[in-house]
N, C-alpha and C positions, 0 to 999 in steps of 0.2 A: 366587541372584536371577532373579527371573521377568522376561520381556521387559519387561512393563510396568513394574516396579519400575526395570529399567535405564533405560529412558525417562525416569523420573520425576526420577532422578537428574541425566541428562544435562540435563534442563530446568531443573534447580536451578542446575547449573553455568554454563548458558548465562545465567541471569539474573543470577548474581554478576557474569559478566563485562561485562554490560550495566552494572551498576552501576558497575565499575571504570572503563567508558566514559563515564559522566557520566549516566546516567538515572536521573531523581530520582523520578519519578512512580510511587507506589507502587501505584496501580491499574494501571497499565500493565504494570510489572513481576509483579505477582500474575497477571493474565490471560495474560501470555505464560509464566507458569510451568504454568498450567494446560492451556492447549491443545496439543495433540497435532499439533506441527509435523510430526512424521514422517508421518501420515496425509495429509499435502498434497504430498508428494514421491514420485516414482516409486519402486516398490518396491525397486529394485535399488540405489538411493543412499540408503536410509533410514539406514543407518549415519552417514550426514554430516548428517542432518537439523539436529542442534543445532550444528554449527559455524556460525562467525560468517561465512557466505559465502554468497552466491546460488547457487540451483541450478536447472538446467534442467526444465522440465515439460512440453516439446514445443511443436510448432509455433512454434518459434523463441522462445519466452517463458521467464522465469525467475520463481522464488520469490525475493523480496528477501532479503537479509542480515538477520538478527535485528537488529542496530544500528540499521540504516536504517527497519525497520518500527517498532521503538520510538521512533526520533528523531521519525519523522513523526506517529505516534499522540500522542505527548506533545505535539508541537507545536499539535495541533487542540485541547486544553483542553476535552476531553469532560466533561461532570459526570453523564451519565447520561440526560437529556431529549431531546438533540438528535435532529434529523433529518439523517442524513449521505446524501450523496451520494459514491459512488466511482467514478472512472474506470479500469476495468481490473480487472476480477474476477480473472484470472489462476487461480491454484490455490483462491483463497478463504480462504487463511489471514488475509490483512489483514482480510478481510470479517467473519470470525468475531471477530478481536480488536475490531474496531468495534463488531459485534452485543453484545459482553459490556459495552460500554462507554457505548453510546447508547441512544436509544429506538428508532429505526427506521433500517434501512441500506438505501437503494437502489444497486445496483452494475450497471455496464455493462460488457460485455465485448464484444470485436468478433470472436473467433473462436468460432463456435457449439460446438465440441467442448468447449472449456474451460469455457464457460458451463455445458453441461449436467454435466459431472462436477463442477464446484464446486457447482452447485445441489444434486445428488444427494448430496453428501458434506455439505454443509452441514446438510440435512434429515436425514441418518442422525445427525448431532450433536445433533439437538433443536433447532435455531435454528428461530424462527417470527416473527421480526422482521426477515428478510432477503428482499428482493426483487431477482431478477436477470433482467437481460432482454440480448439481444442486440442489438448497434447501434453505431452512430458516438459514441463517448463524448464527443467534441468538442463535440456538439450538445446535450448533458446528456439531462434528461429533465424538459422543460419542464410536463407535466401535472402533476407531484408537486412543482413548485416553490412557494415558496422552499425552501431547504435551510440549515440552521443551520451546518452545515460541508460542506466539499468536499476532497476527497484525491484526487490523480491520481498513479496508479501506473505512470506513463510519462514520458519527457522530450517536453515541447512547445516550440516557438518562442517561443510568448507565451500568456499566459491567454486564451483563447478568449472572445469576447464573449458567448456564450451561457451559458457557465459563470458568468462574472462577474454577468450579469443575473440567474442563477439562485440567487444566493448572497443570503441575508437580510441586512437591514441589521444591522450588528454581528457578521455572521458572519465565519468565519475559512475560509481557503482555503490548503492545503498542495500545494505543486508543484514539480517539477524543471522549470525553464526554461533553455532555452540552445540549443546545436548537437545536431545528430541523434546525435552519439556521446558528447557531454560537456555537462553542465548544472552549474546551482547550484540548491540547494534553497532554495525560498524559503517564508515564510509572510506571507499578505497578510490584513490585517482591512479589512471596509468600513465605514467610519465617514462617515456622510453622503453615500454613493454614491461615495465617494473611496478608493483603495488607499493602505493604510498597510503598508509591506514590510519584512520582516526576513529577512535572510540566515542560512542554517543551516549549509550546508558545500556544497563541490563533489562531484559524484556522477556515476554514469552509469546511465542507464535506457534498456530497451529504448524506442524511439521510439514514440509515439501517432499512428497513423495516422488521416487521417479529414479532414473538410472544413475544420477549422482546426488539422489537426496537421501531420504530414510526410507527404509524398508516397509512395507504395510504393517499393519498391527500395533501393537503398543496399548497402554492402559489408557482410558479415559480421555477428556478433552479439557482438563484444567492442570494448569502448572503451579509453581510455587507462589507466583504473582498474581493468581485469578485466573480467568478467562484468557483464552489465547488472543493476540492482537493487543496486548498491554504493557505497560512499562510500569517500574515503579513510580510513584510522584515524584516530580522533580526536585523537591527539596531532599529527597532522600539519595539522589544518584551522588 
């Protein structure tokens, strides 16, 4: 079996595990079986790419575990036409998944080096509906607002007012909200300007820094549930 075939089989096993964990959206599962996650992690840990675990990508950041990526994507309820804002491009893996399921994806990354690598990788994979820029994600992308969906791939103390203001009426926002080292994953729906929220699971993400995020500094890059970009196993939620 060639290396590409080996990865294909690993992706299939990953998706079967996601089904066992309760992911039901077949469009999300199909896309995650298609996208080569191993291309979004450093070469020396590619053998771990399809394990259900977050992995370091440099600059104190991680690529989230497949389960949490699937859970957040499923919670967005994408139908194919949405304009999506992503806060925290990171490796670009979540960005690619969004691009397969939505109309346009606008993604903001604080670390210039990560933004450049993600931009180049996504272009090489043929995506033409993704726009990446460097900046403070907590301020959003006001000139492109409103957005039908908004996803935050890092922890926040609260939903920033600029992000809420840039969410379209009837839109949906998925974000981990809580402390610097442990949060709860929430789905917010905007109805007549008011927030209706639904809890998903406890989780631990890299803290989002910025004007409406956490201040720089703090200890380490591990939280009570392990590496950032992870959740407790579904059976424990």
